[in-house]
C-alpha positions as CSV (number, residue, x, y, z in Angstrom):
1,X,-44.4,60.4,11.8
2,X,-41.5,59.7,14.2
3,X,-37.9,59.7,13.0
4,X,-35.9,56.6,14.0
5,X,-38.2,53.6,14.3
6,X,-38.9,52.0,17.7
7,X,-37.4,48.6,18.2
8,X,-40.6,47.4,19.8
9,X,-44.2,48.7,20.1
10,X,-46.2,47.0,22.8
11,X,-50.0,47.3,22.5
12,X,-51.8,46.8,25.8
13,X,-51.2,48.4,29.1
14,X,-52.1,45.5,31.4
15,X,-49.7,43.4,33.4
16,X,-48.3,41.4,30.4
17,X,-47.8,44.5,28.2
18,X,-46.1,46.6,30.9
19,X,-44.0,43.6,31.9
20,X,-42.8,43.1,28.3
21,X,-42.1,46.9,28.0
22,X,-40.1,46.9,31.2
23,X,-38.0,43.8,30.2
24,X,-37.4,45.1,26.7
25,X,-36.4,48.7,27.8
26,X,-34.1,47.3,30.4
27,X,-32.2,45.5,27.7
28,X,-31.6,48.7,25.8
29,X,-34.4,48.5,23.3
30,X,-36.2,51.6,22.1
31,X,-39.8,50.8,23.3
32,X,-43.2,52.4,23.0
33,X,-46.3,51.2,24.7
34,X,-49.9,52.1,23.7
35,X,-52.9,51.7,26.0
36,X,-56.3,52.8,24.8
37,X,-57.6,53.5,28.3
38,X,-55.8,53.8,31.7
39,X,-53.1,51.4,32.7
40,X,-54.6,48.3,34.4
41,X,-58.1,49.5,33.5
42,X,-59.1,46.1,32.3
43,X,-58.4,42.5,33.3
44,X,-55.3,43.4,35.3
45,X,-57.3,45.3,38.0
46,X,-60.2,42.8,38.0
47,X,-58.4,39.9,39.5
48,X,-58.6,38.2,42.9
49,X,-55.4,39.9,43.7
50,X,-53.3,36.9,44.4
51,X,-49.8,35.8,43.5
52,X,-50.4,32.1,43.7
53,X,-49.7,28.7,42.1
54,X,-53.4,28.0,41.7
55,X,-54.1,25.1,44.0
56,X,-57.2,24.1,42.1
57,X,-55.3,23.7,38.8
58,X,-53.6,20.6,40.2
59,X,-56.9,18.6,39.9
60,X,-56.9,19.6,36.2
61,X,-53.3,18.2,35.9
62,X,-51.8,21.5,35.0
63,X,-48.6,20.7,36.9
64,X,-46.3,22.7,34.7
65,X,-48.4,25.9,35.1
66,X,-48.6,25.4,38.9
67,X,-44.9,24.8,39.1
68,X,-44.1,27.9,37.0
69,X,-46.4,30.0,39.1
70,X,-45.0,28.8,42.4
71,X,-41.5,29.5,41.3
72,X,-42.5,33.0,40.3
73,X,-44.3,33.6,43.6
74,X,-41.3,34.1,45.8
75,X,-39.4,35.9,43.0
76,X,-42.1,38.5,42.7
77,X,-42.4,38.9,46.5
78,X,-38.7,39.6,46.6
79,X,-38.8,42.4,44.0
80,X,-42.0,44.0,45.2
81,X,-42.3,43.5,49.0
82,X,-44.3,46.7,49.3
83,X,-47.2,45.6,47.1
84,X,-46.8,41.8,47.5
85,X,-46.9,40.2,50.9
86,X,-47.4,36.6,52.2
87,X,-50.8,35.4,53.3
88,X,-52.0,32.2,54.9
89,X,-55.1,30.5,53.5
90,X,-57.5,28.3,55.5
91,X,-59.2,25.5,53.6
92,X,-61.9,23.9,55.7
93,X,-62.6,20.3,55.1
94,X,-66.3,19.8,54.2
95,X,-67.9,16.3,54.3
96,X,-69.1,15.1,50.9
97,X,-66.8,17.3,48.8
98,X,-63.1,16.7,47.9
99,X,-61.9,14.0,50.3
100,X,-59.2,14.7,52.9
101,X,-56.6,12.5,51.1
102,X,-57.0,14.6,48.0
103,X,-56.6,17.9,49.8
104,X,-53.5,16.6,51.7
105,X,-52.0,15.2,48.5
106,X,-52.6,18.5,46.6
107,X,-51.1,20.6,49.3
108,X,-48.1,18.3,49.6
109,X,-47.4,18.9,45.9
110,X,-48.1,22.6,46.3
111,X,-45.5,22.8,49.0
112,X,-42.8,20.9,47.1
113,X,-43.0,21.4,43.4
114,X,-42.2,25.1,43.2
115,X,-39.1,25.6,45.2
116,X,-40.7,27.2,48.2
117,X,-38.1,28.7,50.5
118,X,-39.4,31.5,52.7
119,X,-43.1,30.8,52.9
120,X,-44.2,28.4,55.7
121,X,-45.5,25.0,54.8
122,X,-49.0,23.6,55.1
123,X,-50.3,22.6,58.5
124,X,-53.5,20.9,59.7
125,X,-55.5,22.9,62.2
126,X,-58.4,22.3,64.5
127,X,-61.0,24.9,63.8
128,X,-62.6,24.4,67.2
129,X,-59.5,25.7,68.9
130,X,-57.7,27.8,66.3
131,X,-58.6,31.5,66.1
132,X,-59.4,31.2,62.4
133,X,-62.4,29.0,63.3
134,X,-64.2,31.8,65.1
135,X,-65.5,33.4,61.9
136,X,-66.9,30.1,60.6
137,X,-70.2,28.3,61.4
138,X,-70.2,25.6,64.0
139,X,-69.7,22.1,62.5
140,X,-66.3,22.8,60.8
141,X,-63.6,21.0,62.7
142,X,-60.6,20.3,60.4
143,X,-58.9,22.7,58.0
144,X,-55.6,22.9,56.1
145,X,-53.6,26.1,56.3
146,X,-51.2,26.9,53.4
147,X,-49.3,29.8,52.0
148,X,-49.6,32.1,49.0
149,X,-49.2,35.8,48.4
150,X,-51.5,38.8,48.1
151,X,-50.8,41.6,45.5
152,X,-52.1,45.1,44.7
153,X,-52.7,44.1,41.1
154,X,-53.2,47.5,39.5
155,X,-50.1,48.9,41.2
156,X,-48.1,45.9,40.0
157,X,-49.0,47.1,36.4
158,X,-48.2,50.7,37.1
159,X,-44.9,50.0,38.7
160,X,-43.8,47.9,35.7
161,X,-44.8,50.8,33.5
162,X,-42.9,53.2,35.7
163,X,-39.8,51.1,35.6
164,X,-40.1,50.7,31.8
165,X,-40.3,54.5,31.5
166,X,-37.3,54.9,33.8
167,X,-35.4,52.7,31.3
168,X,-36.4,55.0,28.5
169,X,-39.8,53.5,27.3
170,X,-42.4,55.9,26.0
171,X,-45.7,55.1,27.7
172,X,-48.8,56.4,25.9
173,X,-52.1,56.0,27.7
174,X,-55.5,57.0,26.3
175,X,-54.0,56.2,22.9
176,X,-55.9,53.9,20.5
177,X,-54.2,52.0,17.7
178,X,-56.4,52.2,14.6
179,X,-54.5,50.4,11.9
180,X,-51.3,48.3,11.5
181,X,-49.5,48.0,8.2
182,X,-46.3,46.3,7.2
183,X,-44.2,48.5,4.9
184,X,-40.6,47.7,3.8
185,X,-40.0,45.4,6.6
186,X,-41.3,47.7,9.3
187,X,-44.6,48.4,11.1
188,X,-46.5,51.5,10.3
189,X,-48.8,52.1,13.3
190,X,-51.7,54.6,12.8
191,X,-53.0,56.1,16.0
192,X,-56.4,57.5,16.7
193,X,-55.3,61.1,16.5
194,X,-53.7,60.5,13.1
195,X,-50.1,60.2,14.3
196,X,-48.0,57.6,12.6
197,X,-45.4,55.6,14.6
198,X,-42.8,53.2,13.0
199,X,-41.6,50.1,14.8
200,X,-39.5,47.1,13.9
201,X,-41.6,44.6,15.9
202,X,-45.0,44.6,17.7
203,X,-46.1,42.7,20.9
204,X,-49.8,42.3,20.9
205,X,-50.7,42.2,24.6
206,X,-54.2,43.4,24.2
207,X,-55.7,40.7,26.5
208,X,-59.4,40.2,25.7
209,X,-58.9,42.4,22.6
210,X,-56.1,40.4,21.2
211,X,-58.1,39.2,18.2
212,X,-59.7,42.6,17.7
213,X,-56.2,44.1,17.3
214,X,-55.2,41.4,14.8
215,X,-58.3,42.5,12.8
216,X,-56.6,45.9,12.4
217,X,-53.6,44.5,10.7
218,X,-53.9,45.3,7.0
219,X,-53.7,42.5,4.4
220,X,-53.3,39.8,6.9
221,X,-54.6,36.3,6.4
222,X,-56.9,35.1,9.2
223,X,-55.5,32.1,11.1
224,X,-58.3,29.8,12.3
225,X,-56.1,28.6,15.2
226,X,-56.2,32.0,16.7
227,X,-58.9,31.6,19.3
228,X,-59.5,32.7,22.8
229,X,-62.1,32.0,25.4
230,X,-63.3,34.9,27.4
231,X,-64.2,34.0,31.0
232,X,-65.6,36.6,33.4
233,X,-64.6,36.5,37.0
234,X,-66.7,38.6,39.4
235,X,-66.0,39.7,43.0
236,X,-67.8,41.4,45.8
237,X,-66.6,43.5,48.7
238,X,-68.4,43.6,52.0
239,X,-67.7,45.1,55.5
240,X,-65.1,43.0,57.4
241,X,-66.4,39.6,58.2
242,X,-63.4,38.4,60.3
243,X,-60.5,40.0,62.0
244,X,-58.0,37.2,61.7
245,X,-55.1,37.8,59.2
246,X,-55.8,34.6,57.3
247,X,-57.8,34.3,54.1
248,X,-60.2,31.5,53.5
249,X,-60.4,29.0,50.6
250,X,-64.0,27.7,50.3
251,X,-65.4,24.8,48.2
252,X,-68.9,24.9,46.8
253,X,-70.9,21.7,46.2
254,X,-70.9,22.4,42.4
255,X,-67.1,21.8,42.4
256,X,-66.1,25.5,42.2
257,X,-64.0,27.3,44.7
258,X,-63.8,30.9,45.9
259,X,-61.9,33.0,48.4
260,X,-62.8,35.3,51.3
261,X,-59.8,37.6,51.8
262,X,-59.0,40.4,54.3
263,X,-59.2,43.6,52.2
264,X,-58.1,47.2,52.8
265,X,-58.2,46.8,56.6
266,X,-62.0,47.2,57.0
267,X,-63.4,45.0,54.3
268,X,-63.6,41.4,53.0
269,X,-63.2,40.5,49.4
270,X,-65.1,37.5,48.1
271,X,-64.6,35.8,44.7
272,X,-64.3,34.7,42.1
273,X,-66.9,33.3,39.7
274,X,-66.2,31.7,36.3
275,X,-68.7,32.5,33.5
276,X,-68.3,32.6,29.8
277,X,-68.3,36.1,28.5
278,X,-69.3,37.4,25.1
279,X,-67.6,40.5,23.5
280,X,-69.8,43.5,24.1
281,X,-71.4,42.2,27.2
282,X,-71.0,44.5,30.2
283,X,-67.9,43.7,32.3
284,X,-69.6,43.8,35.7
285,X,-70.8,41.4,38.4
286,X,-74.3,40.3,37.5
287,X,-77.0,40.0,40.1
288,X,-76.8,36.2,39.7
289,X,-73.1,36.1,40.3
290,X,-73.5,38.4,43.4
291,X,-76.2,36.1,44.8
292,X,-74.0,33.1,44.1
293,X,-71.1,34.5,46.0
294,X,-73.3,35.6,48.9
295,X,-74.9,32.2,49.2
296,X,-71.5,30.4,49.0
297,X,-70.0,32.6,51.7
298,X,-73.0,32.2,53.9
299,X,-72.6,28.4,53.8
300,X,-69.3,28.9,55.7
301,X,-69.2,32.3,57.6
302,X,-70.9,32.7,60.9
303,X,-72.2,36.1,59.9
304,X,-74.3,35.6,56.7
305,X,-73.6,37.7,53.5
306,X,-76.5,39.1,51.5
307,X,-76.5,41.2,48.3
308,X,-77.6,44.2,50.5
309,X,-74.2,43.9,52.3
310,X,-72.2,44.5,49.1
311,X,-70.4,47.9,49.2
312,X,-68.6,47.3,45.9
313,X,-68.4,44.7,43.1
314,X,-66.2,44.4,40.1
315,X,-65.4,41.9,37.3
316,X,-62.5,41.1,35.0
317,X,-62.5,39.2,31.7
318,X,-59.8,36.6,31.4
319,X,-58.5,36.0,27.9
320,X,-57.8,32.3,28.2
321,X,-56.4,29.8,25.7
322,X,-59.3,28.1,24.1
323,X,-58.5,24.5,24.8
324,X,-61.9,23.1,24.3
325,X,-62.7,22.7,28.0
326,X,-66.4,22.2,28.8
327,X,-66.8,24.3,31.9
328,X,-65.2,27.8,32.1
329,X,-63.6,27.0,35.5
330,X,-61.6,24.1,33.9
331,X,-60.2,26.2,31.0
332,X,-56.4,26.4,31.1
333,X,-54.8,29.5,32.7
334,X,-51.6,28.9,30.7
335,X,-50.5,31.0,27.8
336,X,-49.0,30.7,24.3
337,X,-47.3,33.0,21.8
338,X,-48.0,33.3,18.1
339,X,-45.5,35.0,15.9
340,X,-46.0,35.9,12.2
341,X,-43.9,38.0,9.9
342,X,-44.0,39.5,6.4
343,X,-43.1,37.5,3.3
344,X,-39.4,38.2,3.9
345,X,-39.4,37.1,7.5
346,X,-39.4,40.6,8.9
347,X,-41.7,42.9,10.9
348,X,-42.6,40.3,13.5
349,X,-46.0,40.4,15.3
350,X,-46.0,38.5,18.5
351,X,-49.5,37.9,20.0
352,X,-50.1,36.6,23.5
353,X,-53.0,34.3,24.3
354,X,-53.8,33.6,27.9
355,X,-51.7,34.2,31.0
356,X,-52.2,35.1,34.6
357,X,-50.8,37.8,36.9
358,X,-48.5,35.4,38.7
359,X,-46.7,34.4,35.5
360,X,-46.5,37.9,33.9
361,X,-42.7,38.4,34.5
362,X,-41.8,34.9,33.2
363,X,-44.2,35.4,30.2
364,X,-42.4,38.7,29.4
365,X,-39.1,36.9,29.4
366,X,-40.5,34.3,27.0
367,X,-41.9,37.0,24.7
368,X,-38.5,38.7,24.6
369,X,-36.8,35.4,23.8
370,X,-39.3,34.9,20.9
371,X,-38.4,38.3,19.5
372,X,-34.6,38.0,20.0
373,X,-34.2,36.7,16.4
374,X,-35.1,40.2,15.1
375,X,-33.9,42.3,17.9
376,X,-30.3,41.3,18.8
377,X,-30.2,43.3,22.1
378,X,-32.9,40.9,23.4
379,X,-30.2,38.2,23.5
380,X,-28.6,39.9,26.5
381,X,-29.2,38.2,29.9
382,X,-32.5,38.3,31.6
383,X,-32.6,40.8,34.5
384,X,-36.1,41.3,35.9
385,X,-36.1,38.4,38.4
386,X,-33.8,40.2,40.8
387,X,-34.2,43.9,40.0
388,X,-36.7,45.6,42.4
389,X,-39.7,47.3,41.1
390,X,-39.8,51.1,41.9
391,X,-40.1,51.5,45.7
392,X,-39.3,47.8,46.4
393,X,-35.6,48.1,47.1
394,X,-35.8,47.0,50.7
395,X,-35.7,43.6,52.5
396,X,-38.4,41.2,51.8
397,X,-39.4,41.4,55.5
398,X,-38.6,45.1,55.8
399,X,-42.0,46.7,55.6
400,X,-42.4,47.2,59.4
401,X,-39.0,48.9,59.6
402,X,-39.9,51.2,56.6
403,X,-43.2,51.9,58.3
404,X,-41.4,53.0,61.4
405,X,-38.9,55.2,59.5
406,X,-41.7,57.0,57.6
407,X,-43.6,57.5,60.9
408,X,-40.6,59.1,62.5
409,X,-39.7,61.2,59.5
410,X,-43.3,62.4,59.0
411,X,-44.9,62.4,62.4
412,X,-47.9,64.4,61.2
413,X,-49.1,61.4,59.2
414,X,-51.6,59.0,61.0
415,X,-50.7,55.3,61.3
416,X,-53.3,54.2,58.7
417,X,-51.9,56.6,56.1
418,X,-48.3,55.5,56.8
419,X,-49.3,51.9,56.3
420,X,-51.1,52.7,53.0
421,X,-48.1,54.6,51.7
422,X,-45.7,51.8,52.5
423,X,-48.0,49.3,50.8
424,X,-48.5,51.5,47.8
425,X,-45.1,53.2,47.2
426,X,-42.5,51.6,49.5
427,X,-39.4,53.8,49.5
428,X,-40.8,55.9,46.6
429,X,-43.2,57.6,49.1
430,X,-40.3,59.9,50.0
431,X,-40.3,61.2,46.4
432,X,-43.4,63.2,47.0
433,X,-43.4,63.5,50.8
434,X,-40.1,65.3,50.3
435,X,-39.2,67.7,53.0
436,X,-42.7,68.2,54.3
437,X,-42.8,69.0,58.0
438,X,-46.5,69.4,58.4
439,X,-49.7,68.3,56.8
440,X,-50.0,71.8,55.3
441,X,-46.8,71.2,53.4
442,X,-48.6,68.5,51.4
443,X,-51.2,70.9,50.0
444,X,-54.9,70.4,49.7
445,X,-56.3,67.5,51.7
446,X,-59.0,65.4,49.8
447,X,-59.8,63.1,52.7
448,X,-58.6,59.7,54.1
449,X,-54.9,60.8,53.9
450,X,-54.9,61.7,50.2
451,X,-53.2,65.0,49.6
452,X,-52.4,67.4,46.7
453,X,-48.7,66.3,46.8
454,X,-49.7,62.6,46.3
455,X,-52.2,63.4,43.6
456,X,-49.7,65.6,41.7
457,X,-47.2,62.7,41.9
458,X,-49.8,60.3,40.5
459,X,-50.5,62.6,37.6
460,X,-46.9,63.5,36.9
461,X,-45.3,60.1,37.4
462,X,-48.0,57.4,37.2
463,X,-50.2,58.6,34.3
464,X,-53.3,59.3,36.4
465,X,-55.8,61.7,34.8
466,X,-59.1,61.3,36.6
467,X,-60.5,60.6,40.1
468,X,-61.3,57.0,39.1
469,X,-57.7,56.5,38.1
470,X,-56.6,57.6,41.5
471,X,-59.3,56.1,43.7
472,X,-59.7,52.7,42.1
473,X,-56.3,51.8,40.4
474,X,-53.5,53.9,42.1
475,X,-55.3,53.2,45.4
476,X,-58.5,51.7,46.7
477,X,-59.7,54.9,48.4
478,X,-62.8,54.7,46.3
479,X,-64.1,52.4,49.1
480,X,-63.9,55.3,51.5
481,X,-64.6,58.5,49.5
482,X,-68.1,60.0,49.6
483,X,-69.7,61.8,46.6
484,X,-68.6,65.3,47.7
485,X,-65.0,64.2,48.2
486,X,-64.9,62.5,44.8
487,X,-66.3,65.6,43.1
488,X,-63.6,67.8,44.8
489,X,-60.9,65.4,43.6
490,X,-62.3,65.2,40.1
491,X,-62.4,69.0,39.8
492,X,-58.8,69.2,40.9
493,X,-57.7,66.6,38.4
494,X,-59.5,68.6,35.6
495,X,-57.6,71.7,36.5
496,X,-54.1,70.3,36.8
């Protein structure tokens, strides 16, 4: 059992949990975070990887959520310009689906309700003349091009955890919480290895497992209003289908939408689906979902997409607020907090229902405000809107300059590796590149620019333990590694 109790125990190492831990630790709280697997190993690495307002939510009248998301969009870009960058989206008009006036009206609102300052406004384009039309089938003539942002979702989680740790938080991965008990106004947290941790408050940020965690609270009355709706979103990755920098926003005749996005230089990411998900079902893209995405993309792209073209697929389960919506795609992407205490009003347990990556920072501020009654240090001013995430302390448009600096300082690195390092670590790349003057100074080479120095950094500073942690969450090099390279990396991780 630990000595002094923690002020706050956060359970869940996704974007919401790590965002709360970062905010709380930066206000001087003693924080501990538990994640039963790897950071970002669930929903937070299974997204469409966008920082966006959610254009389609406007037709469901979720104006407040869209406005909140759009306000956050440029704030997040400013504090993490290495892992978040602007992207233009091309929305082709298709006869018989949403009418032109509806698309124009929605995009007008999208441009104006969220305080857009740096991102360019919507424009109408002629696909017969614009370069973005080359990838599309003949017959599409008009499209609307608008702005949103792309994000490396898993690295967003990890950098929040890193900053939380730099502010004193204790980050525990591969640590399962088995039982929660209120005792004398405090929380007694029993871990899988038998260790007992004491905390004044708990933030339940377990995502899809939020109700499962509540079941582990001893002597707690079940609240029938505590409900979530699990919705699975699946994605596929294929070889590059277009070389323009824009992404595409496509409509299907069934009313659903999906994206085709430039991905990791040589690939195209296509998604997402919306399917109700039952606990215990495999979290993977089903054959039906893959076929659906392929068919939808083939309705628009000049080069058809077939299931045989898929080089990787993944899925994420979104824990949405159960608002009684009929179709899964219409369920709200908003969030709410529930707080309960012991009979004396102590030992608060805050549970988070819903949420999306774009609103994680604002959600964390809201969670801290909810807990401020019990933790006075939380009443201090908010700080995360302007403080850069690790490696992000450079100008919002400064990535090209940083790329040039690293290329000059480390001339033995190829251009693709320099670009990857800027987009993964920003200025923090220098922490492990150090004084290297040759490739040999970085130790064993695993392939595709990944070296021993980087792997050791990921293990020592970013909680990586396995090849999968490195290849699929700290990077997306899993798309490029072959079986032998993966085995070599796994053997190295096992020895370190």
